[in-house]
N, C-alpha and C positions, 0 to 999 in steps of 0.2 A: 496449683502449686502444692507441693507436699507440705504436710504439717507433721511435726513430731507427735509421738504418742501422747495423748492428753493426760493419762495417768497410768502409772506402772504398778503392777502387783508387787507388794513387798512385805516381808515379815519383820522389817526393821522397826516399824512403829505401829502400835495398835490402832491408832486413829489418824485420819488426815490432819494436817496442821491447819492453823488459821493464817490467812494472808492479808496483807495490805496490797491493794492494786493501785499502782502509781502510773501517771502519765510520764513519758520520757520524750524529750525533744529528739527528733530524728538526727539533728546535727550534733547532738551531744557527743563529744569525743570519749566520754566515759562509757557510752554504750558500745562503741567499737572495742574499747579496751576490755570491757566485760566479755564480749563474745570471743575476742581473741584469747582471753584467759580460759574460757570454756574449751576452746579447741586445744589449747596446751594441756589442760587436764585430761581431755579425752585421749590425746596421743600418749600421755603418760600412763593412763590406765591400760591402754592397748599394749604398750610395750612391757608393762609389768606383768600382764597376764590376767585375764578374766574368763569366765565361763563362756561357751560358744554363743548362747543367746544374748549375753551382754555385749559380746564383741559385735554382733550384728547391729544392736541398738546404738552402740557408740560410733560405728562407721556411718550409720544413717544420721546420727546427731551431727557429726562433723560436716557432712554434706549440707544438711539443713542450715546450720550456722553459717556456712559459707554462702549459701543462697541468700540468707537474710542480710548478710553484710553486702552482698552484691546488689540487692534491690535498694538498700538504704543508700548506697553510694552511686546509684544510677548506672551500674555496670551490667545489671540484668533487668530485663523488662518487667517481670513480675505481673501481677494483676492490677488493674486500676491505674490511677495517675498519682505521681509522687505527692502533690499538694493535699490529696485526700487521705493519704496513708496516716494512720495513728499507730503509735507504739505504746504498749502497756507492759508493765513488769509486775510479777507476783513476788512480793517480798515477805520473808519470814525472819523475824528477829534480826532485821537489818541486812539480810543477805538476799540478793536476787536469786530466785529459784526457777523462774521461767520467764520467757519474753515472747510476745506475739505482735505481729503486725495485723492491723484490722482496718477494714473499710466499712462505711455505712452505705447500704444500698436501699432502694425504695422499699423492699419487703424483708430485709434481713441485715444482720451484721455479718460480714464475710471475714473469716480468719484466713489470711493469706499464708502465713507461716507461723508455726508455734515451735519453739525450741525450749527444751528443759535442760537444766544444769546437768552435766554429765554424771555427777554423783547420784542423781535421782534415777539413773538408768541401771544401776547395779541391781543384781538379783540376790536373794538370800544365800545363794551358793558362793557369792563373792565375799572377800573380806569386808567387814562393815566400815562405813564412813560416817563420821559424826555429823557431816553436813547434810546427809540425806533426809528428805522429807517426802511425804505423800501429798498428792492432790494439787500441786502447783498448776499443772496444765488444766485440770478441771476448773480451778478457780478462775483462770482466764476465760474459759468457755462460758462460765456463768456470768462473768463480767461483760463479755460480748453480748450475752442475752439481755443484760440490764441496759446496755447502750442501745440495743435494738428496740427495747420497750420504750425507752425515753424518746427515741426518734420517731415513734409511731409505727414501728415495724413489728409490733406484737411479740417482741422477745425472740424472734426467730434467729437462728445462727446457721450459717452455711460454711462449707469448707470442702477441700478435696482430700480424700484419704488415699495416700500414694502407695501403700503396701498392705498385705494381709494383716500384719500386726496392728497397724493404726486403724484399719477398717474394723477389726474385731473390737478394739478398745472403744471406738466411737459408737459402734452399734450397742455395746453394753451401756453406754451413756444415754442412749435413746435416739441417736441419729438414724435416719433412713435415707435411702438413695433418692436423689432428686429425679422427678419425672417431667416429661415435657409439659404435662398439665399443671405443674407447679410454677410455670412462667419463669424459667431459669434466668432470663435476661434481667429480671428484676431482683434476682437473688445474688448475682455475681457482679462485681464492679466492671464498668466499661473502661478500657484503656484509651490512650490517646488516639489509637487507630481503630477503635471499636473493640468488640469482645473477641477473645481468643477463639481460635478455630474449634477446640474441643467444646467450649460452651455453646457455640453456634450449632455444632452437630447435635449436642444434647437438646437444645431448644427445638430443633427440627425433628427430633425423634430418630436420629441417625447415629446414635452412639456407636463408636467403633471399639476395637480391642483396647485402645488406651483408656477410654472412658469406662469400660467394663472392669479393667484391672485396677484403675485408680479412680473410683467413682466419686462423683460430686454428691455431697451429703447435706441434709437439712435436719436441724433439730427444732422441733416444735415445743413450746413451753409446756404443753400439756403432758409431754412425755419426758420432761426433764427429770433425770434421776437425782436423788439426794446427793449433794456433793460437799466439798469443803466449805467450812464457814468462812465467808468472805467479808471483809470490812473495806469498803471502797473509800479511797481518799481523793479529794479534789483540791490539791494544793494550788495556790495562786500562780506558782511558777513550777516548771518541771523540776523534780528533785535531782540532786546529784546521786549517781549510782554508787553503791559500795564498790571498793576496788576489786578488780578481777582476781580470780584465784590462780595467779601465775606462780612462777618459782618462788618469789619472795613472800607471797601472801598465803600460800596454801596451808602452811602450818598454823598461821593465825586463824584462818577461817575454819580449820578443822576443829578448833576448840569452841566454836560458837554454838 
């Protein structure tokens, strides 16, 4: 499944921000409101006018947010099985900046989908947005590595890069393409009907055009690049999410 770009180059802030990583209940209605708010902001930015590169990222973001909502609601199959899916949010100063769905596999933590807040996809050529921060996606990747380390999977992280932009970003972070010798079936979650056809082809060494254009990637801790400073929280109950940046809250959030 595609994942949003883990970190976007930006001249708006000199250093990546610090994040709190929080667990979110899959059934939490605030999660759906948050993602719906992100889609509203993305549509607003597209209608207002942004540079061509940002337009491509925002269109991708809307699709990824839609897929994340689909798998959370059981309308799309996704990877793995619903009871094993975890949702984590990267929060900066009380505002959610990225969300990821994650599975723990025998040899890695698998990031199914990763969506960044649309204001983090703006480029330096676009009008500045006070909500923008750097490193939210990277912070979630590092958190997935911590989860894998705690589970005995040696901190490995796997995912699928669905386009050249995300592929280049993940490669800069230290990800490499999964090979048949990496035992892919232990790196990607098994669904209710078994592994997806692309994963089975990868495991057999029969990767086709889809797997070559949207490669499955692995991050080994030894190659983990320096990232955002992360403070992981383990609240006793899933926290409530800040309100979505929809029509009524956009101005308030812009001042945060």
